[in-house]
N, C-alpha and C positions, 0 to 999 in steps of 0.2 A: 397245273397239276393235273394228271390223268385222273379221271374218275376212279379207275379200278386200284389206285393208289391211296384213295381215301379212307379216312378212319372207318373201321366196320361199323355199323349201326349197333347200339347197345343190345337190341334184341337177338342179334346174332349168336351170342354166347349166353344162353339162358341159364346155366349153372351157377354163373357168378353173381347173377342178380341176388339181393336180398331177398329173402322168402315172401315178404308183403308185395315185393315189386313183381316176382314169378307170380304169384297168386292173381295180381292185378292182370297180367298178361294173360294168363290161363282163361281169366273170365271173359277177356276181350277175344280171344280167339273163338271161344264157345259162343258168344255173341254173333260173333262174325260168320260162324257155321250155320247159323238159324237165320243168317239173313237172306231176304228173298232172290236178290242178285248174285248172292255165293250159291244159293241153291239151283239157279238156273245154270250157272257155269259148271256145277258138279252133275246136273242132269245130262248136258252135253258130253262130258266126260265119261258118265256111266254108260251113255248110248255107244261110246266109241269103245270104251275096253269091252263091254258085253258080258259081265261076270255070270257064270253058269255052275250049276249045282256040281257039286264034287270036285272044283278046281282048287287048286293051291295058289293063293295071291299073296303079294308083297306091298304093303303100304308103305312106302319109303319117306319117312318125316311124317309119323302118324300123329303128332301132337298129342291132343287130349284124347284120341281114338274113336272119334264119331264116325269118321269114314269106313275106318277098320271095322268096327260093329256093324255097319249096315251092309258092307261086302260078305261079312261073315253070315249074316242072316240070309243073303240072297245065293250063297252057295252050301248052305246046309242040306241036310246033316252031315254029309260025308266030306266036305271041302274044310278047308283051314286057311286063316289070314295070319301072317307074321306081320306084327304092327312093330316097325322099326323108328327108333328115334335117338339122335345124339345126346339129348338131354334126360338125365335121370330124373330131374325134376317134374318134367311133363310126363315122362312114363309112368312115375308114381302116381299123378292124376288119371291117366288113361288106367292104370290097373284099377284105381278106387271107383272108377266109373264101369267096370267090366261087369257084363250081365252073364257071364257063365258060358258065352256060346261061342267056341270056335275061333278065337283070337289069341294068340303067342305073343306076348311083348316083350321085344329084345332092345338093348342099347346097341348102336353101331354106327358106322358112318358111312354114308352112300357112297364115298369114294374109295372105301375099303371095305367091301362088303364080305362077311364072314359066312358064305354060302358056296356050296360047290356050283360048278356051271349048271345050266338049265334046270335050277331048282324049282322055278314057279311057271304057272300057266299065263300069268299076267302081273304086270307092275301098275302100281298108282303111285303117283309123285307129285303132289301139289303143294305148289309155293315154296318149293325147298331149294331149287337150284339158283333162286335169285341170291341165295345166301351162302353158295358154295364157292370156294377158292377156284377149283377146276372145274368147272362146269362138262367140258369134253370127257374127262376121266369119270366123272360120276354118271353120265349117261351110259359110258362104254360099260360101267360095273352094272348098271341096270339091265342093260341088254345081255351081257354075259350070265346073268342069274336067270334069264328068262329062256323057257324051251324054245327051240326051233318051231315057228306056227304059233307062238304065244302073242300076246300083245302088250306093247309097251305105252302106258298114257301118262303124259306129262301135262301138267296145268301150270301155267306161270303167268305173270303179270308183266305187262310193257308199262312201264310208269311214265315213259316218254310221251304216252297217249293222253295222260291226266290232263284235263281241262276243266275250266271254270266259267261260269257266268255269273254275274250280279255284282263282282267285286273289281275295282279296278286293275286293269290290265298289267300296269307296273308293278303292283304289289303284288298280285299273282303270281307273275314270273319270278320275283325275288323271294317268294315263298317256296316255290317249285324247287328254284335253283339251290337253296339252303337246306331243301330236306334231303338232297342226293347225299347218301354216306352217312345220315343220321336217322332221319323218319324214315327214310326208304333206302335201299341198297344202291351201292356206290355205282353198281352197273345196273342201269335202270331198264334196259331196252331187251332184257333176258327172255322174255315171253315169245318176241317176235322172231328171234333167232334159234327157236327149237325146230322147226322145220328144216332148216338149213342144217343144223347140227346133225339131225337124223338121216337126213339125204348123205350127208359126207360119210356116215358110219356104214353107209351102204344097205340100209333096210329098206323093205319093201313096203307097199301099200301106206306109203305116208299121207296122213291127211292133216289140215290145220283148219281149226274153227276159231275165227274171233269173236268173243262173247264181250260186246260193250254193256258197262254196267252204269244204268242211269240212278242217279242219286237227287231226288227233287227238293230235298230241304237237308238242312245242316243235321237233323238227329239221324236220318238214316245215311247220310256220309260218314258221319263220325264214326260209325260201327266199322267200316272198312278202311277209311282214309285216315292216317294218324294226324296229319296237319289240319283236320277239321275237328278231332277231338280235344275238347278243353281239359280233359283228365291227364293228356301227355305232360309230364311235368316240363317246365321251360328250360331246364338244362340239357334235356335231350335235343333242343332245335338246335343250339348251337350256332344262332343267328345273331345279326346285328340288334342292338339294343332297340326296343320299340317296335321291332317289325312284328312280332308275336302279338302284341297287344293290339297294333292297329290292324291286322289282319283279324281277329276275332271281332272287333269292332265292326267291320266291314260285312262280316259273315251275319252278326246280329242284325243288320241292317238289311240285309238282303233277305234274311229271313222273315223280317218285320213286311218288307214290301210283298214278299211272296215270290221273288225273281231270283232265288237262288238256285245254281243248277251246277252239277258235277259229274263228269263221264271219265271212266277208267275201262280200257281194254283187257281182258285176260285172255290168254290162249289156251285151247285145248289142242295138244298136238299128239298124234298116235301113230304107231306103225307095227307092223308085223315083223318079228323078228326071224 
């Protein structure tokens, strides 16, 4: 079976989740946003997007809105950020975190944006496209709503780069394979394809920066990597019986020895429209 045909991961349809599960996911996303490795990724993206005072920016797939609020502070007092998300549940959380400064929260689909052409000076889209059915359509829409000369900044994961040390190689391979389509997207290589997609769209000044995230212990890794997080319920794994238990036993052993290691590459790809 092609990976693109696998069942979508449960986190792809947030508004169908029970409220307590959605609350757990939002808490995980907010913890992830504070992680120093994710902060490194965002710093690279910030330097590439170059937000400036007075701009109008789109945060496409804003989640709990932490990036939108940071962008709004950077472009104040005359700028505005539109923070868009498909999930009404996460938008409700984002609005509850709002500090009153320059962010308008709206529901929408990145594949069918309800904005006129050339509405924004720049677009930030972080770890969203890995969950989208038609990636090229979404990128075309993001480019369409960006003004000529504006910046498009896409940040996404290459899950095929995920590697571990300290655990048995065969067990690690099985866990990664059974993660696709459940704990991670069914099309895991999206991050490294973004440059090619922007080039094919005919955009200029395309740059691609790989940021390799290093996790030297399970506690650090669990914030970003769902297969290392023991709070992710077993039913989300859809793995052979005993695989999850054996995996966490080896993680604990590697942690005790001090030789646990995980790495993951996230790509920051930008272009001028």
